[in-house]
C-alpha positions as a printed Julia matrix, in Angstrom:
431×3 Matrix{Float64}:
  59.84  23.54  -62.68
  56.5   23.67  -64.48
  54.35  26.58  -63.19
  51.13  25.53  -61.43
  48.03  27.51  -62.36
  44.63  27.61  -60.67
  41.62  28.49  -62.84
  38.73  29.77  -60.71
  35.42  29.96  -62.61
  31.96  28.57  -61.83
  31.3   27.68  -65.48
  32.9   24.36  -66.57
  32.73  25.43  -70.22
  34.69  28.61  -69.44
  37.29  26.59  -67.53
  37.66  24.27  -70.51
  38.04  27.26  -72.84
  40.77  28.88  -70.7
  42.66  25.58  -70.72
  42.47  25.58  -74.51
  43.77  29.16  -74.67
  46.75  28.23  -72.51
  47.46  25.11  -74.56
  47.18  27.15  -77.74
  49.56  29.86  -76.5
  52.33  27.65  -75.13
  54.03  24.31  -75.84
  52.28  21.25  -74.43
  53.2   20.66  -70.8
  54.22  24.29  -70.16
  51.71  24.61  -67.29
  50.22  22.33  -64.68
  46.57  23.39  -64.41
  44.03  22.79  -61.66
  40.49  24.13  -61.35
  38.09  25.47  -58.71
  34.43  26.35  -59.26
  33.92  28.79  -56.37
  35.64  31.14  -53.95
  35.28  28.5   -51.26
  36.86  25.75  -53.38
  39.66  28.11  -54.44
  40.49  28.95  -50.82
  40.67  25.26  -50.0
  43.07  24.55  -52.88
  45.25  27.57  -52.08
  45.52  26.51  -48.44
  46.5   22.96  -49.38
  49.01  23.63  -52.15
  51.33  26.07  -53.88
  50.3   27.84  -57.09
  52.33  30.16  -59.27
  49.35  32.09  -60.67
  45.57  32.28  -60.31
  43.22  32.97  -63.23
  40.13  34.38  -61.57
  36.69  35.07  -63.0
  35.26  38.37  -61.76
  31.82  36.97  -60.79
  31.38  33.59  -59.09
  28.42  31.73  -57.68
  29.4   32.37  -54.06
  31.14  35.73  -54.37
  33.36  37.94  -56.5
  37.04  38.34  -57.32
  37.29  40.84  -54.46
  36.47  38.07  -51.93
  39.37  35.89  -53.05
  41.71  38.88  -53.32
  40.94  39.8   -49.69
  41.73  36.22  -48.68
  45.05  36.27  -50.56
  46.01  39.67  -49.15
  45.93  38.14  -45.65
  48.54  35.52  -46.58
  52.26  36.11  -46.32
  52.96  34.36  -49.62
  50.28  34.54  -52.28
  50.42  33.92  -56.03
  49.75  36.66  -58.59
  46.15  36.96  -59.8
  44.96  37.64  -63.35
  41.26  38.59  -63.37
  39.15  37.6   -66.4
  35.89  39.41  -67.04
  33.38  40.41  -69.69
  32.87  43.77  -67.96
  34.68  46.56  -69.83
  34.66  48.96  -66.87
  37.75  51.09  -66.25
  36.73  51.87  -62.66
  36.25  48.18  -61.9
  39.69  47.42  -63.35
  41.31  50.08  -61.17
  39.55  48.76  -58.05
  40.64  45.18  -58.76
  44.25  46.28  -59.32
  44.13  48.38  -56.14
  42.94  45.3   -54.24
  45.87  43.16  -55.34
  45.11  41.85  -58.82
  48.17  41.77  -61.07
  46.3   42.04  -64.36
  42.81  42.45  -65.75
  41.81  40.9   -69.08
  38.6   41.2   -71.05
  37.24  37.82  -72.11
  36.3   39.06  -75.57
  39.94  40.05  -76.2
  41.48  36.77  -75.11
  43.67  34.66  -77.33
  46.14  31.91  -76.51
  49.05  34.33  -76.94
  47.46  37.11  -74.87
  46.53  34.87  -71.94
  49.85  33.03  -71.88
  51.8   36.3   -71.98
  49.7   37.75  -69.15
  50.32  34.66  -67.0
  54.07  34.55  -67.66
  54.42  38.29  -67.09
  52.5   38.09  -63.78
  54.68  35.2   -62.59
  57.9   36.98  -63.65
  56.89  40.23  -61.96
  55.92  38.36  -58.8
  59.21  36.47  -58.65
  61.46  39.43  -59.5
  63.37  40.89  -56.51
  62.16  44.31  -55.48
  65.63  45.76  -54.72
  69.23  45.12  -55.55
  72.41  46.35  -53.86
  72.77  48.92  -56.61
  69.2   50.2   -56.23
  65.64  49.4   -57.22
  65.12  46.81  -59.91
  62.91  47.85  -62.83
  59.87  45.62  -63.33
  59.79  43.34  -66.38
  58.74  45.02  -69.59
  55.09  44.36  -70.44
  54.49  42.08  -73.42
  53.52  43.67  -76.73
  49.81  44.36  -77.06
  49.56  44.17  -80.85
  47.09  41.29  -80.69
  43.91  42.06  -82.56
  40.87  41.03  -80.48
  38.67  38.66  -82.45
  35.65  40.89  -81.75
  37.25  43.64  -83.87
  36.89  41.51  -86.99
  33.2   42.38  -87.09
  33.2   46.06  -88.06
  31.63  48.29  -90.68
  29.51  46.47  -93.26
  29.55  42.67  -93.14
  27.38  40.39  -95.31
  24.74  43.08  -95.79
  24.71  44.17  -92.13
  26.05  47.4   -90.66
  27.69  46.65  -87.3
  26.76  49.4   -84.82
  28.53  48.08  -81.71
  28.92  45.23  -79.27
  26.09  44.58  -76.8
  28.05  42.2   -74.6
  30.79  39.58  -74.61
  32.11  36.67  -72.61
  34.27  33.6   -72.98
  31.51  31.82  -74.92
  31.0   34.55  -77.51
  29.73  38.04  -78.19
  26.52  39.71  -79.33
  26.56  42.72  -81.66
  23.91  45.29  -82.48
  23.52  45.72  -86.24
  21.19  46.89  -88.99
  20.12  44.71  -91.91
  20.7   47.16  -94.73
  18.31  45.59  -97.24
  15.31  45.96  -94.9
  16.53  48.72  -92.59
  15.72  46.67  -89.5
  17.75  46.4   -86.31
  19.09  42.91  -85.52
  21.38  41.15  -83.05
  24.31  39.06  -84.29
  25.6   36.29  -82.03
  29.21  35.24  -82.71
  31.2   32.24  -81.5
  34.94  32.83  -80.74
  37.42  31.35  -83.26
  38.94  28.99  -80.69
  35.55  27.53  -79.79
  34.81  27.15  -83.5
  37.69  24.64  -83.6
  36.02  22.54  -80.9
  33.62  20.06  -82.6
  31.24  19.91  -79.61
  31.02  23.69  -79.31
  30.33  24.02  -83.03
  27.66  21.33  -82.84
  25.93  23.3   -80.09
  26.19  26.54  -82.04
  24.78  24.99  -85.21
  22.13  23.15  -83.21
  20.98  26.44  -81.69
  20.55  27.9   -85.19
  18.59  24.85  -86.38
  16.38  24.89  -83.28
  15.57  28.6   -83.61
  14.77  28.08  -87.29
  12.1   25.5   -86.29
   9.99  28.01  -84.42
   7.19  30.29  -85.47
   6.27  31.62  -82.04
   6.03  35.24  -80.87
   7.5   34.07  -77.55
  10.79  32.7   -78.91
  13.47  34.91  -80.44
  13.49  34.3   -84.21
  16.57  33.65  -86.35
  16.97  35.51  -89.66
  20.29  34.36  -91.07
  23.57  32.52  -90.49
  26.93  33.34  -92.09
  30.71  33.07  -91.71
  33.11  36.03  -91.77
  36.9   35.8   -91.21
  36.57  32.49  -89.32
  33.76  33.91  -87.2
  30.48  31.98  -87.21
  27.47  34.27  -86.85
  23.75  33.86  -86.15
  21.49  36.82  -86.96
  18.47  37.17  -84.65
  15.75  39.65  -83.78
  16.9   42.58  -81.66
  15.42  42.8   -78.15
  15.01  46.53  -77.64
  13.74  46.1   -74.07
  16.83  44.31  -72.74
  16.57  41.18  -70.61
  14.61  40.23  -67.51
  17.97  39.98  -65.74
  18.63  43.64  -66.55
  15.15  44.49  -65.29
  15.91  42.78  -61.97
  19.25  44.56  -61.68
  17.49  47.9   -62.09
  14.4   47.29  -59.95
  15.37  44.3   -57.72
  11.78  42.99  -57.84
   8.69  43.74  -59.91
   4.97  43.94  -59.19
   2.95  40.7   -59.11
   1.1   41.83  -62.25
   4.28  42.36  -64.22
   5.85  39.14  -62.94
   2.71  37.23  -63.97
   2.84  38.66  -67.5
   6.54  37.88  -67.92
   6.2   34.28  -66.77
   3.0   33.74  -68.8
   4.8   34.76  -72.01
   7.75  32.52  -71.15
   5.38  29.63  -70.43
   3.85  30.0   -73.89
   7.35  29.98  -75.39
   8.2   26.8   -73.5
   4.98  25.19  -74.7
   5.98  26.01  -78.3
   9.44  24.52  -77.68
   8.11  21.35  -76.06
   5.64  20.92  -78.93
   8.74  20.59  -81.16
  10.33  18.12  -78.73
  12.83  20.67  -77.41
  14.0   21.15  -73.82
  15.81  24.47  -73.22
  17.78  23.43  -70.06
  18.93  26.96  -69.21
  15.84  29.05  -68.45
  16.8   32.06  -66.31
  16.23  35.85  -66.34
  19.24  36.44  -68.59
  17.72  34.27  -71.31
  14.32  35.98  -71.27
  14.44  39.01  -73.56
  11.96  41.89  -73.6
  10.49  43.93  -76.41
   9.92  47.65  -75.94
   6.3   46.81  -75.08
   7.37  44.26  -72.46
   6.63  41.03  -74.34
   8.99  38.19  -73.47
  10.92  36.07  -75.95
  13.04  33.1   -74.92
  16.64  33.19  -76.2
  19.88  31.2   -76.06
  19.09  27.62  -77.03
  22.79  26.71  -76.93
  22.23  24.1   -74.19
  18.9   22.9   -75.59
  18.19  19.21  -76.0
  16.13  17.64  -78.74
  14.11  15.14  -76.72
  13.24  12.86  -79.66
  15.49  11.19  -82.24
  18.46  13.45  -81.67
  22.16  13.09  -81.05
  23.04  13.69  -77.41
  25.78  16.32  -77.08
  26.17  15.94  -73.3
  28.57  13.3   -72.07
  27.43  11.09  -69.17
  28.01  12.77  -65.81
  28.21  16.3   -67.25
  25.74  18.76  -65.72
  24.65  21.69  -67.88
  22.58  24.68  -66.8
  22.68  27.54  -64.3
  22.87  26.17  -60.78
  20.5   28.66  -59.12
  17.67  27.66  -61.51
  18.27  23.95  -62.07
  15.57  21.38  -61.33
  16.46  18.48  -59.01
  16.48  15.95  -61.85
  18.78  18.16  -63.93
  21.62  17.62  -61.47
  21.83  13.89  -62.17
  19.65  12.86  -65.13
  20.5   14.83  -68.27
  19.35  12.07  -70.63
  15.67  11.95  -69.58
  14.89  15.64  -69.08
  11.66  17.09  -70.43
   9.86  20.43  -70.35
   9.12  20.08  -66.64
  12.74  20.93  -65.79
  12.29  24.19  -67.74
   9.07  24.89  -65.83
  10.94  24.42  -62.53
  13.52  26.97  -63.7
  10.65  29.28  -64.64
   9.34  28.83  -61.09
  12.71  29.98  -59.73
  12.47  32.97  -62.06
   8.93  33.78  -60.87
  10.1   33.57  -57.25
  13.0   35.92  -58.07
  10.73  38.42  -59.83
   8.25  38.53  -56.95
  10.67  38.58  -54.02
  13.9   40.1   -55.33
  15.85  37.01  -54.27
  16.37  33.43  -55.39
  14.49  30.58  -53.69
  17.84  29.07  -52.67
  21.03  30.98  -51.85
  24.23  29.08  -51.1
  27.98  29.48  -50.76
  28.91  26.74  -53.21
  27.54  24.7   -56.12
  27.51  21.62  -53.88
  25.25  23.37  -51.34
  23.07  24.7   -54.13
  22.61  21.17  -55.42
  21.6   19.91  -51.96
  19.11  22.74  -51.57
  17.44  21.97  -54.9
  17.4   18.24  -54.18
  16.4   18.25  -50.51
  15.19  21.61  -49.15
  11.73  23.13  -49.37
  11.74  26.61  -50.9
  10.5   29.48  -48.71
   7.0   30.82  -49.23
   6.68  33.71  -51.65
   4.45  35.5   -49.13
   7.37  35.62  -46.66
   9.07  38.14  -48.96
   6.2   39.56  -51.03
   3.26  40.63  -48.89
   1.18  41.83  -51.85
   1.43  38.57  -53.81
  -2.04  37.1   -54.57
  -2.61  33.68  -53.03
  -3.3   32.11  -56.41
   0.05  33.35  -57.77
   1.92  32.12  -54.69
   0.27  28.7   -55.21
   1.49  28.65  -58.83
   5.06  29.4   -57.72
   4.86  26.65  -55.1
   3.62  24.11  -57.67
   6.36  25.02  -60.15
   9.01  24.39  -57.47
   7.84  20.89  -56.52
  10.76  18.45  -56.26
   8.96  15.66  -58.15
   8.34  16.48  -61.83
   4.97  14.73  -61.79
   3.71  17.18  -59.13
   4.57  20.27  -61.19
   2.75  21.69  -64.18
   3.15  19.19  -66.99
   3.37  21.71  -69.8
   3.51  25.46  -70.37
  -0.03  25.68  -71.77
  -1.81  24.92  -68.48
   0.6   27.18  -66.61
  -0.09  30.03  -69.05
  -3.85  29.58  -68.6
  -3.56  29.73  -64.79
  -1.35  32.83  -64.99
  -3.81  34.49  -67.38
  -6.59  33.74  -64.88
  -4.51  35.5   -62.2
  -4.19  38.57  -64.41
  -7.92  38.56  -65.2
  -8.9   38.2   -61.55
  -6.6   41.05  -60.55
  -8.02  43.28  -63.27
 -11.55  42.67  -61.99
 -10.48  43.38  -58.43
  -8.92  46.7   -59.47
 -12.07  48.0   -61.21
């Protein structure tokens, strides 16, 4: 009987990639694969059918791997679980294993062989009898681990860059810290995984991001310096953000002062104005894609989902929604062909709300509920969660989050001017 697998991940691109890994690592038809995008959807599928193994992302839109593990631990017959994560944290791995996970794999070390072996080993261990008349049965021997992670190909000196370490990794790629030896400057190198490089659409997006970044001469957009290939790895060399990301800032501080939030969003607005002036829509504005310099200036990064709004090939198939659900404008859920900069400004409004209040304007248990909230529900008032927010700044946030694009700011320039006026007025008031 063909084993049935359930892939649980809120990112459709990740789910597609894991399918490719499994197809690469085993003969065609070796697995029957189904998908779920949330803890809630996974529970529903597990209640309504039998699965031989679950591939579970650590972080989901409506919860974490621990939530689904707790659910499975309450069932008398539950499939083995292989957790996939970009978080190289030994303590986290031990906690997941202690809570019932059968294996824990880092996304940056995945290959078709590694993932297939982990799945087959988990199924075999789960199905093996615990005891025999002659005594305990030894568990199956673990598969060999002599698979070289693709991220280890970028080491030492490569194409005139000294690789100093990996900043982060996920199913969609990795980012390395490096030094350009000829100029002695620190840079970031973004790398696409070899398997994705074989996917024409993924490569088109990667190359498009490089071309888009090369168009810009704006202090508010991360610049590109170089592009090269090394051992089947495709690499983009960009400026290094020594202040981290706005997402990291929120993780450390939960919320920031109105003054700081105003400065962050003003810089991002100027970056979006520069992008829209080139006919480019980012489509994935969120705190994780806003990078900070050591002095706190913001630069927009990650144009991998960007759309050239004029005279460009469309890389998104009809009916495919791209973006991050918590920050997506109403029109982005159903109209990917006609998007313009106003969808990015809506996402920037969600980011401003998050910075000021420490929470998102909409919180839901599933992508479907998140979509309904963005399409139908009014966001809460900033002042309900941020008592010291100036009225003018709260009004700006409200305007950015209007459902109808024509009622929002129409471009980043006017938004930046209004935010600058807020900063000026606050400076006068503090004298």
